[in-house]
Every structure is written in structure tokens, then in C-alpha cells.
RORO-445219 format. One line per 2 residues: number of its first residue (from 1); for each residue x, y negated, z of C-alpha. Coordinates in Angstrom, 1 decimal, decimal comma. Each point is the difference from the previous one (the first is absolute). Layout:
RORO-445219
NUM) X Y Z ~ ...
//
This chain:
RORO-445219
1) 79,6 -121,2 152,1 ~ 1,7 -1,0 -3,2
3) -1,8 -3,4 0,0 ~ 1,1 -0,5 3,6
5) 3,7 0,7 -0,8 ~ -0,1 -2,1 -3,2
7) -1,3 -3,1 1,9 ~ 2,4 0,7 2,9
9) 3,0 -0,1 -2,3 ~ -1,3 -3,4 -1,2
11) -0,3 -1,6 3,4 ~ 2,9 1,8 1,7
13) 2,7 -2,6 -1,1 ~ -1,9 -2,7 1,9
15) -0,2 2,1 3,2 ~ 3,6 1,1 -0,5
17) 1,2 -3,6 0,3 ~ -1,3 0,0 3,6
19) 2,5 2,7 0,8 ~ -0,4 1,2 3,7
21) -3,1 -2,0 0,6 ~ -2,1 2,2 -2,2
23) 1,1 3,2 1,7 ~ -0,5 -1,5 3,4
25) -3,5 -0,9 -1,1 ~ -0,7 3,6 -1,0
27) 1,3 1,4 3,3 ~ -1,9 -2,5 2,1
29) -3,2 0,6 -2,0 ~ 0,2 3,7 0,4
31) 0,5 -0,3 3,8 ~ -2,9 -2,4 0,2
33) -2,3 2,3 -1,8 ~ 1,0 3,0 2,1
35) -0,2 -1,8 3,3 ~ -3,3 -1,7 -0,8
37) -1,8 3,2 -1,1 ~ 1,3 2,5 2,5
39) 1,7 -1,3 3,2 ~ -2,9 -1,4 1,9
41) -2,1 3,1 -0,8 ~ 2,8 2,2 1,4
43) 0,1 -2,0 3,3 ~ -3,8 0,2 0,4
45) 0,2 3,8 -0,6 ~ 2,7 0,5 2,6
47) -2,0 -2,2 2,5 ~ -3,2 2,0 -0,4
49) 2,0 3,2 0,6 ~ 1,3 -1,5 3,2
51) -3,5 -0,9 1,1 ~ -1,6 3,3 -0,8
53) 2,9 2,1 1,3 ~ 0,1 -1,7 3,3
55) 3,6 -1,1 -0,3 ~ -0,8 -3,6 -0,3
57) 1,1 -2,4 2,8 ~ -0,3 -3,7 0,6
59) 3,5 -0,4 -1,1 ~ -0,6 1,9 -3,2
61) -3,1 -2,0 -0,8 ~ 2,2 -3,1 0,0
63) 2,7 1,9 -1,9 ~ -2,4 1,0 -2,8
65) -1,6 -3,4 -0,1 ~ 3,5 -1,6 -0,3
67) 0,9 2,4 -2,8 ~ -3,2 -0,8 -1,8
69) 0,8 -3,7 0,4 ~ 3,6 0,5 -1,1
71) -1,2 1,8 -3,2 ~ -2,4 -2,9 -0,6
73) 2,7 -2,6 0,4 ~ 2,3 2,0 -2,3
75) -2,7 0,3 -2,5 ~ -0,5 -3,8 0,0
77) 3,8 -0,7 -0,3 ~ 0,4 2,5 -2,8
79) -3,1 -1,4 -1,7 ~ 1,4 -3,6 0,2
81) 3,5 1,1 -1,2 ~ -1,6 2,0 -2,9
83) -2,2 -3,0 -1,1 ~ 2,9 -2,4 0,1
85) 2,2 2,4 -2,0 ~ -2,8 0,7 -2,5
87) -0,5 -3,8 -0,6 ~ 3,7 -0,5 -0,5
89) 0,5 3,1 -2,3 ~ -3,3 -0,7 -1,9
91) 0,5 -3,7 -0,6 ~ 3,6 0,3 -1,0
93) -0,8 2,9 -2,2 ~ -2,8 -1,6 -2,0
95) 1,6 -3,4 -0,2 ~ 3,2 1,5 -1,4
97) -2,0 1,9 -2,5 ~ -2,0 -3,1 -1,0
99) 3,2 -2,0 -0,2 ~ 1,5 2,5 -2,5
101) -3,0 -0,4 -2,2 ~ 0,0 -3,8 0,2
103) 3,7 -0,1 -0,9 ~ -0,5 2,4 -2,9
105) -2,9 -2,1 -1,3 ~ 2,1 -3,2 0,4
107) 2,8 1,5 -2,0 ~ -2,2 1,6 -2,6
109) -1,2 -1,5 -3,3 ~ -2,9 -2,5 0,6
111) -2,0 2,3 -2,3 ~ -0,8 2,2 2,9
113) -1,9 -2,8 1,8 ~ -1,6 -1,5 -3,1
115) -3,7 0,0 0,2 ~ -0,1 1,4 3,5
117) -1,7 -1,5 3,0 ~ 3,0 -0,6 2,2
119) -2,0 -0,5 3,2 ~ -1,7 3,3 -0,6
121) 3,3 1,7 -0,8 ~ 1,6 -1,3 3,2
123) -2,9 1,2 2,0 ~ 0,2 3,4 -1,6
125) 3,8 0,3 0,6 ~ -0,5 -1,0 3,7
127) -2,9 2,4 0,6 ~ 1,4 2,9 -1,9
129) 3,4 -0,3 1,6 ~ -1,4 -0,4 3,5
131) -2,5 2,9 -0,4 ~ 2,5 2,4 -1,4
133) 2,8 -0,7 2,4 ~ -2,4 -0,1 3,0
135) -1,5 3,4 -1,1 ~ 3,5 1,5 0,6
137) 0,5 -1,9 3,2 ~ -3,3 1,4 1,3
139) 1,1 3,4 -1,4 ~ 3,2 -0,3 2,0
141) -2,1 -0,7 3,1 ~ -2,6 2,7 -0,4
143) 1,7 2,6 -2,1 ~ 3,0 1,1 2,2
145) -2,1 -0,7 3,1 ~ -2,9 2,2 -1,1
147) 2,4 2,7 -1,2 ~ 1,9 0,0 3,3
149) -3,2 -0,1 2,0 ~ -1,5 2,8 -2,0
151) 3,1 2,3 0,6 ~ 0,3 -0,9 3,7
153) -3,7 0,4 0,9 ~ -0,4 3,3 -1,9
155) 3,2 1,2 1,7 ~ -1,3 -0,9 3,4
157) -3,4 1,6 -0,6 ~ 1,7 3,3 -1,1
159) 2,2 -0,3 3,1 ~ -3,0 -0,3 2,3
161) -2,0 2,7 -1,7 ~ 0,6 1,9 -3,2
163) -3,7 0,6 -0,8 ~ -0,8 -3,6 0,5
165) 2,9 -0,8 -2,4 ~ -1,5 2,3 -2,6
167) -3,5 -1,5 0,4 ~ 1,5 -3,5 -0,3
169) 2,1 1,1 -3,0 ~ -3,1 1,2 -1,8
171) -0,9 -3,6 -0,7 ~ 3,0 -0,2 -2,4
173) -1,2 2,4 -2,8 ~ -3,5 -1,3 0,4
175) 1,0 -3,6 -0,5 ~ 2,3 1,0 -2,9
177) -3,0 1,7 -1,6 ~ -2,2 -3,0 0,5
179) 2,5 -2,4 -1,5 ~ 0,5 2,5 -2,9
181) -3,7 0,0 -0,7 ~ -0,7 -3,7 0,5
183) 3,3 -1,8 -0,2 ~ -0,2 -0,7 -3,7
185) -3,5 -1,4 0,3 ~ 1,0 -2,1 3,0
187) 2,9 -1,5 -1,9 ~ -2,3 -0,7 -3,0
189) -2,7 -1,8 1,9 ~ 2,5 -1,9 2,1
191) 1,8 -1,2 -3,2 ~ -3,3 -1,0 -1,6
193) -0,9 -1,9 3,1 ~ 3,3 -1,9 -0,1
195) -0,4 -0,8 -3,7 ~ -3,6 -1,2 0,5
197) 1,2 -2,2 2,8 ~ 2,8 -1,4 -2,1
199) -2,4 -0,7 -2,9 ~ -2,4 -1,8 2,4
201) 2,8 -2,1 1,5 ~ 1,3 -0,9 -3,5
203) -3,5 -1,0 -1,1 ~ -0,2 -2,5 2,9
205) 2,6 -2,1 -1,8 ~ -2,3 -0,3 -2,9
207) -2,6 -1,6 2,1 ~ 2,0 -3,1 0,8
209) 3,1 -0,3 -2,3 ~ -2,0 -1,1 -3,1
211) -2,5 -2,0 2,0 ~ 0,2 -2,9 -2,4
213) -1,0 2,2 -2,9 ~ -2,7 1,6 2,1
215) -1,5 -3,5 0,7 ~ 0,4 -1,3 -3,6
217) -1,7 3,1 -1,5 ~ -2,5 0,7 2,8
219) 1,3 3,5 0,6 ~ -1,4 0,3 3,5
221) -2,4 2,9 -0,7 ~ 2,5 1,8 -2,2
223) 2,7 -0,2 2,7 ~ -2,4 1,1 2,6
225) -0,9 3,1 -2,0 ~ 3,7 0,8 -0,6
227) 0,6 -0,3 3,8 ~ -3,0 2,2 0,9
229) 1,1 2,6 -2,5 ~ 3,5 0,3 1,7
231) -1,6 -0,1 3,4 ~ -2,3 3,0 -0,9
233) 3,0 1,9 -1,4 ~ 1,8 -0,6 3,3
235) -3,0 1,2 2,0 ~ -0,3 3,1 -2,2
237) 3,7 0,9 0,5 ~ -0,3 -0,4 3,8
239) -3,0 2,2 0,1 ~ 1,6 2,7 -2,2
241) 3,1 -0,2 2,3 ~ -2,2 0,6 3,1
243) -1,8 2,9 -1,6 ~ 3,3 1,9 -0,4
245) 1,7 -1,2 3,2 ~ -3,0 0,7 2,3
247) -0,3 3,8 -0,5 ~ 3,8 0,2 0,2
249) 0,1 -1,9 3,3 ~ -2,9 2,1 1,3
251) 1,7 3,3 -1,0 ~ 3,2 -1,1 1,7
253) -1,8 -1,1 3,1 ~ -2,0 3,3 0,2
255) 3,1 2,0 -0,7 ~ 1,7 -1,6 3,0
257) -3,2 0,6 2,0 ~ 0,1 3,7 -0,9
259) 3,6 0,3 1,0 ~ -0,7 -1,8 3,3
261) -3,0 2,2 0,7 ~ 2,1 3,1 -0,6
263) 2,6 -1,3 2,3 ~ -2,6 -0,7 2,7
265) -1,2 3,6 -0,2 ~ 3,5 1,4 0,2
267) 1,2 -2,5 2,6 ~ -3,1 0,6 2,1
269) 0,7 3,7 0,3 ~ 3,7 -0,7 0,5
271) -0,6 -2,5 2,8 ~ -2,5 2,4 1,7
273) 2,6 2,8 -0,4 ~ 2,8 -2,2 1,5
275) 2,0 0,1 -3,2 ~ -0,4 -3,8 -0,7
277) -0,4 -3,1 2,1 ~ -2,5 -2,8 -0,6
279) 2,9 -2,4 -0,6 ~ 1,4 2,2 -2,7
281) -3,3 0,2 -1,7 ~ -0,3 -3,8 0,0
283) 3,5 -0,3 -1,5 ~ -0,8 2,7 -2,6
285) -3,4 -1,5 -1,0 ~ 1,5 -3,5 -0,3
287) 3,0 1,3 -2,0 ~ -2,3 1,8 -2,4
289) -1,6 -3,3 -0,8 ~ 3,5 -1,5 -0,5
291) 0,9 2,9 -2,3 ~ -3,1 -0,7 -2,1
293) 0,8 -3,7 -0,3 ~ 3,7 0,7 -0,9
295) -0,9 2,6 -2,6 ~ -2,7 -2,2 -1,6
297) 2,4 -2,9 -0,4 ~ 2,9 2,1 -1,3
299) -2,3 1,6 -2,6 ~ -1,3 -3,4 -1,1
301) 3,5 -1,4 -0,7 ~ 0,2 1,3 -3,6
303) -3,5 -1,2 -0,9 ~ 0,8 -3,4 1,4
305) 3,1 -0,1 -2,0 ~ -1,9 0,4 -3,2
307) -2,1 -3,1 0,9 ~ 3,2 -2,0 0,4
309) 1,3 1,0 -3,5 ~ -1,9 -2,8 -1,6
311) 2,0 -2,5 2,1 ~ 3,2 1,8 -0,7
313) -0,7 0,0 -3,8 ~ -0,6 -3,7 -0,1
315) 3,1 -0,9 2,0 ~ 2,2 2,4 -1,9
317) -1,0 -1,7 -3,3 ~ 1,1 -3,3 1,5
319) 3,3 1,2 1,3 ~ 0,8 1,5 -3,4
321) -0,5 -3,3 -2,0 ~ 3,4 -0,5 -1,7
323) 2,0 -3,0 1,1 ~ 1,2 -2,4 -2,6
325) 3,6 0,7 1,0 ~ 2,8 -2,4 0,5
327) 3,4 -0,3 -1,6 ~ 3,3 -0,9 1,5
329) 1,5 -2,6 -2,2 ~ -0,1 -3,7 0,9
331) 0,7 -2,4 -2,9 ~ 1,9 -3,0 1,4
333) -0,6 -2,7 -1,1 ~ -3,2 0,6 -1,9
335) 0,8 -1,4 -3,4 ~ -2,8 1,2 -2,3
337) -3,1 2,1 -0,2 ~ -0,7 1,7 -3,3
339) -3,3 1,5 -1,2 ~ 0,3 2,1 -3,1
341) -3,1 1,6 -1,6 ~ -2,0 0,2 3,2
343) -3,3 1,8 -0,3 ~ -2,3 0,1 3,1
345) -3,6 0,9 0,7 ~ -2,0 0,7 3,2
347) -2,2 2,4 -2,1 ~ 1,1 2,0 -3,0
349) -2,5 -1,6 -2,3 ~ 0,5 -3,6 1,2
351) 3,6 -1,3 -0,7 ~ 0,8 -3,2 1,9
353) 3,5 -0,5 -1,4 ~ 1,0 1,3 -3,4
355) 3,6 0,0 -1,4 ~ 0,9 -3,0 2,1
357) 3,6 -1,3 -0,2 ~ 1,3 -3,0 1,9
359) 3,2 -1,2 1,6 ~ 0,2 -2,0 3,2
361) 3,3 -1,7 0,8 ~ 1,6 -1,5 3,1
363) -0,4 -3,8 0,2 ~ -3,1 -0,2 -2,1
365) -3,7 -0,4 0,7 ~ -2,6 2,1 -1,7
367) -3,8 -0,6 0,0 ~ -2,4 2,9 -0,8
369) -3,2 -1,3 -1,5 ~ -3,1 1,6 -1,4
371) -3,7 0,7 0,6 ~ -1,2 2,2 2,8
373) 0,8 3,6 -0,6 ~ 2,8 -0,7 -2,4
375) 2,6 1,7 2,2 ~ 1,7 -2,9 1,8
377) -0,3 1,5 3,6 ~ 0,6 3,5 -1,4
379) 3,3 -1,1 -1,5 ~ 0,9 -1,7 3,2
381) -0,6 3,2 2,0 ~ 2,0 2,1 -2,5
383) 2,9 -2,5 0,2 ~ -0,1 0,3 3,8
385) 0,3 3,8 -0,3 ~ -3,5 0,7 1,5
387) -0,5 2,5 -2,9 ~ 3,6 1,2 -0,1
389) -1,1 3,5 -1,1 ~ -1,7 -1,5 -3,1
391) 1,6 -1,6 -3,0 ~ 2,6 2,6 -0,9
393) 2,9 -2,2 0,9 ~ -1,2 -3,0 -2,0
395) 0,8 -2,4 2,8 ~ 3,6 -0,5 1,1
397) 1,8 -2,3 2,4 ~ 3,5 -0,9 -1,4
399) -0,4 3,0 -2,4 ~ -0,8 2,4 2,9
401) -3,4 1,8 -0,3 ~ -2,4 -0,8 2,9
403) 0,0 3,6 1,1 ~ 3,7 -0,4 0,9
405) -0,4 -3,2 2,0 ~ -0,3 -0,2 3,8
407) -3,3 -1,9 -0,4 ~ -0,7 0,1 3,8
409) 3,0 -2,0 0,7 ~ -0,5 -2,3 -3,0
411) -3,5 -0,9 1,0 ~ 1,0 -0,5 3,7
413) 3,1 -2,2 -0,7 ~ 0,1 -1,3 -3,6
415) -3,6 -0,2 -1,4 ~ -2,5 -2,6 1,1
417) -3,6 0,5 -1,0 ~ -3,2 -2,1 0,5
419) -3,2 1,7 -1,0 ~ -3,1 -1,7 -1,3
421) -2,1 1,4 2,9 ~ 2,6 0,5 2,8
423) -0,8 2,1 3,0 ~ 1,3 -1,1 3,4
425) 1,2 2,6 2,5 ~ -1,2 -0,2 3,6
427) 2,1 -2,6 1,8 ~ 1,2 -3,5 -0,3
429) 0,8 -2,1 -3,1 ~ 3,7 0,2 1,0
431) -0,2 3,8 -0,1 ~ -1,7 0,0 -3,4
433) 2,8 -2,2 -1,4 ~ 3,0 1,8 1,4
435) -1,4 3,5 0,8 ~ 2,1 -0,1 3,2
437) -1,4 0,5 3,5 ~ 2,9 -2,1 1,5
439) -0,2 -3,8 -0,5 ~ 3,2 -1,0 -1,8
441) -1,3 -1,8 -3,1 ~ 1,6 -3,1 -1,6
443) -2,5 -2,7 1,1 ~ 1,5 -2,6 -2,2
445) -0,5 2,0 -3,2 ~ -3,5 1,1 1,0
447) -1,0 -3,6 0,7 ~ 1,3 -1,0 -3,4
449) -2,1 2,7 -1,7 ~ -3,1 -0,8 2,1
451) 0,4 -3,6 -1,0 ~ 0,4 1,0 -3,6
453) -3,4 1,7 0,0 ~ -1,6 -2,6 2,4
455) -1,0 2,7 2,5 ~ -2,7 -1,0 2,5
457) -2,1 1,9 2,5 ~ -2,3 -2,0 2,1
459) 2,0 -2,7 1,9 ~ 3,3 1,7 -0,8
461) 2,1 -0,4 -3,2 ~ 3,5 0,3 -1,3
463) 1,2 -2,7 2,4 ~ -0,1 2,5 2,9
465) 1,4 3,3 -1,6 ~ 0,5 1,6 3,4
467) -3,7 -0,2 0,8 ~ -1,0 1,0 -3,5
469) 2,1 3,2 0,1 ~ -1,8 1,0 3,2
471) -3,5 -0,2 -1,5 ~ -1,9 3,3 -0,5
473) 0,3 0,9 -3,7 ~ -3,3 1,8 0,1
475) -1,9 -3,3 0,5 ~ 1,3 -1,7 -3,1
477) -2,2 -0,8 -3,0 ~ 0,7 1,4 -3,4
479) 1,9 -3,0 -1,2 ~ 2,1 -0,2 3,2
481) 0,9 3,7 -0,3 ~ 1,2 -0,7 -3,6
483) 2,2 -2,9 1,2 ~ 1,5 2,2 2,7
485) 0,6 2,7 -2,6 ~ 1,8 -2,4 -2,3
487) 2,1 -1,2 3,0 ~ 0,9 3,6 0,8
489) 1,2 0,6 -3,5 ~ 2,0 -3,2 -0,2
491) 1,5 0,3 3,5 ~ 1,7 3,3 -1,0
493) 2,0 -1,9 -2,7 ~ -0,3 3,1 -2,2
495) 1,8 1,0 -3,2 ~ -3,4 0,9 -1,5
497) -2,9 -2,4 0,8 ~ -3,5 1,0 -1,2
499) -2,9 -2,3 0,7 ~ -3,5 0,9 -1,1
501) -2,3 -3,0 -0,3 ~ 1,9 -1,9 2,7
503) -1,6 -3,4 -0,6 ~ -3,7 1,0 0,0
505) -0,3 -1,4 3,6 ~ 2,1 -3,1 -0,5
507) -0,9 -3,6 -0,8 ~ 1,6 -1,8 -3,0
509) 2,8 -1,5 2,1 ~ 0,9 3,3 1,6
511) 0,0 1,7 -3,4 ~ 2,5 -2,5 -1,3
513) 2,2 0,4 3,0 ~ 0,0 3,8 -0,3
515) 0,7 -0,2 -3,7 ~ 3,0 -2,3 0,7
517) 1,2 2,3 2,8 ~ -0,1 3,1 -2,2
519) 1,9 -1,9 -2,8 ~ 2,6 -1,3 2,3
521) 0,6 3,5 1,6 ~ -0,1 2,0 -3,2
523) 3,7 0,6 -0,1 ~ 1,1 3,2 1,6
525) -3,3 1,8 -0,4 ~ -2,5 1,4 -2,5
527) -3,3 -1,9 0,4 ~ -3,3 1,5 -1,3
529) -3,2 -1,8 0,3 ~ -3,5 1,2 -0,8
531) -2,0 -3,2 -0,5 ~ -2,1 -2,2 -2,4
533) 1,1 -3,1 1,9 ~ 1,5 -2,4 -2,5
535) 2,4 -1,3 2,7 ~ 1,5 3,5 0,2
537) -0,2 0,7 -3,7 ~ 1,8 -3,3 -0,6
539) 3,1 1,1 2,0 ~ 0,2 3,5 -1,6
541) 3,0 0,8 -2,2 ~ -2,3 2,5 -1,7
543) -3,8 0,5 0,0 ~ -0,8 3,7 -0,4
545) -3,4 0,3 -1,6 ~ -1,7 3,3 1,0
547) -2,6 -0,3 -2,7 ~ -0,4 -1,8 -3,3
549) -2,7 -2,4 1,1 ~ 0,9 -3,6 0,7
551) 0,6 -1,0 3,6 ~ -2,2 -2,9 1,1
553) 1,4 -2,5 2,5 ~ -1,8 -0,4 3,3
//
């Protein structure tokens, strides 16, 4: 029960956002369970009593048939409403939970994603969020419904006959004893089965992901043996699970059969003695089966909760990843960036930047050069505040530590960045340049920038900027994406412009044009370039060498 409450407190905020909808769902679900499990049985019992008692007429036959049909229709309508509400509550719940995790990861240090398989992490976030939230959605459907149905059916059995009620109630301590004796083992084998299934599914990725290495090293037999080993483990876990669940299921089934047999003996004497009707026996016998189902589910809730704890633990860890934080100050205009004694490392034993000091001033162009791994891109990321929690205040904008700067607004409005390997968001080129859903871009400026980089895509080029902006960004080549990324950074007319290898996809003439453009527009901004291109190095007011080795021209 503690696990159930712990996880409920975790998912409750996402249900709470739905306000009245969640409570309407609980009420509708409880009514659906009660009606579907009891109402039609009650109508049939009353109909049989009418037939055997001789009080039935043609009109009553139609009356009972109509009542049976009405119950059926009500059941269908309640089922439909319940399913729609369950979908709305469930999808909104787990998408809100996943969104919180995504936003936290987006605002956290990139360290938390370093070395992780992002596709696998996204899949895990989706599956864990959906499974955990839908577990409580189903619990909201079945839990209150089974509880209400259990109380109502037991109450009605006692109302009809106290001894039948006692016989039916005898199933309660017997099932409690069964779960006490076997519950722990059931939970254990079920958990082992789930783990074996997860290991098997994870092993499937190994069969195809490194297919190049498999072919190059002729690992076919080795991979086959690894697969067979996981498959055998899966088979063993399923067999062990069945060895425990089969006797439990048989005991429960035989327990219900014993209760039913006892009721048959008692009811038979009662019917012959005129103390019970056939219809009442049909209702009681059916309701006893309902009681058994309700009790079995209610007693399994706690065990099921323990199986969900693994999902909860993984999601909880992600929701507790600390955000980088964001200050409130906005330096305007941005006059200088100072780096004083910066030390930075991704791992404690592998420093990337050591005691680095540098000053970047408005109106000047700086070019970061050095061999791969010398820290050029790392310094760029630190200057942009992507590792704002690192550095102990070594980086300052206008003398203000990065931790105190409103970096979200700075990046959105005043910083322009083009990465060496840019990623395009789903949508058009226009959206990836302006990040605005509504089309209100300055076509003249965009055309100038597309011409500067000599952008072409099939038969389209910078001469028709309207058509270019409507192209799907996901269909661009690597070089075209880089050009769009540079256009995006320049179009913003930022106070801090940072371009990482912006000319690698350009021909010689385009390189010269870009270098001239950057030099002509240097005033009013800090320009930082990461490049070995001699055209860009030539326009730099300062070349910042990130290592002591000489830089060779391309």
C-alpha cells in the first residue's frame, strides 16, 4: 500500500490538472462496473421468479425483455463514455508527465545526456510515463468499481438470505490466506518474468544496431548464441511463472467451486422448503462469482503496485535532474564577455579547459583555432551558458556572472548561433530560420543572406526566397542545413554571433562573400568564429589559439 500511495502522489499533479474530468471519470467508471456486473443478472433472476411463480404475463415478458435491453444499452453507453474519458485522462496525464521530463532535460546541463542513446531514452520516457499513468487510469476504472460492486453484491446477498451471505463471505478469509501464503512468490516470479522480457527485448537491439561490425568481424555465430541464451532465459522465466500461477489459479477456481457447491446444497433445501426462489438462487450464485472477482482484483492491487515501482523510480530520477537555472539580469547592450581563470572538464581526470582567460569585446571578430579536442566547441558552449552551473563565475557578460543573466531571453533575442552539425526541426526552412509558426519574415533580408551563401535546392535557389522558405527542412543535405543554420544566426542580427565552422559547405566565392559580410557587420556585436578557414582567420581582430600547435591553412 505504501508503494501505491508513493506513486499516486507522483502522478496526482497530472490528474489534478484535469479538475472535474478526472472525478467524472471515476464516477462513470464505478457505475459502468456496477451495471455491467450485476444489473442484467438481477433482471434475469426476477424474470425466472415470475416464470416459476406463475405471475408472468405476456405484458411482463415484454417488460422484462425491455428492462434487459435497457440495461444492455445503458451498459454500452457507460462503456463508451468510460473509454472516451479514460483516453482523455490517460493521454493528457502521461503526455504532461513526459513534457515535464523533457523540459527538465532541456534546461539541465548537457552532462545529463552525454553518452546516452537519445532515441532509447525517449522511448523509455514515453513507455514508462504511459504505463505508470495508465496503471492508475485502469485502477480508477476497476478499483472503485470493484469495491462498490463488492459492497453492493454482498449487501444484496445478505438481504436475500443471511446464511447465503455468510457462505459467500467465507471466500474472503480464504482468499486472504491464499494471497498471504502465495502472494510474495507470485510477485517474485512475475517480476522475474518482466525482467527477463526486458532483457530479451534489449538484446534484440544488439542483433541489428552494430550490423556493420557484425559483418566486418563475422560475428554471426556469436550473435546467434547470445540471442539463443536470452531466448532460453525468457522461456525459463515464463515456465517458472506458470508453475506458480497455475496452482494459485486452480486453488482459487476450486475454492469458488466449493462455495458454489455449498450454496447449491443450501439453496436446494431452501427452494424445496419454500424459503428461496430459483431466481434468487441465480442472482446469489452469480453475485458470489462477482464477489470472488472483485476480491481477487482488490487484493492484487498492492502486488501490482510493486511491479510499477521500477517505472516510478526511473521517472522520478529524471524529474529530479536539477535545472541549470536562469537569472533575471539582461545586459543591454552586450559590450564585453570576460573569461577569467576558467577550468572545465567533462570528467574529473580529463580537463578540457585549464585556467583560461580571454576577453571578447563589442565590435570585434575573434577566431578560435586549434586541433580537434583542444576545447574550441567546449569554450563556445560555456560562453553561451550551456554549462552555467560550471565555471564558478569565471564567465561574465558586462561584468555580470552568467548565473545572474536571463540566458533564455538572451539566446532567444540577442544571441545567434550556427553549429557545425546543425539539426533541423520538423517543418519548413522558414520555420527553422525564424522559429515562428506565422509567416511574417523579412523576405528581402532572407534573400540577401541566401544569395550570400549561394543557397540551392534542386531547381530552386535564392532568386525565389518565398519558395525556398516553404521547402521541408528535413529533406536538406548536410551542407544545405549548415547554410540554413548560418542564415538563421545572421537573420537575427544578434549582439553575440557564434559560428562554428560556417564555411565547410561553401565554395571559395561564397567564403569570401561571407567573410566580407561578417567584417562589414562587425560593429554592434561580438563575433566569435570557430574555424581553420584562412578567409575567416584573415578578418579576425584576434586569433585565439586553443593549443600550442601551429594552425595549418586549408
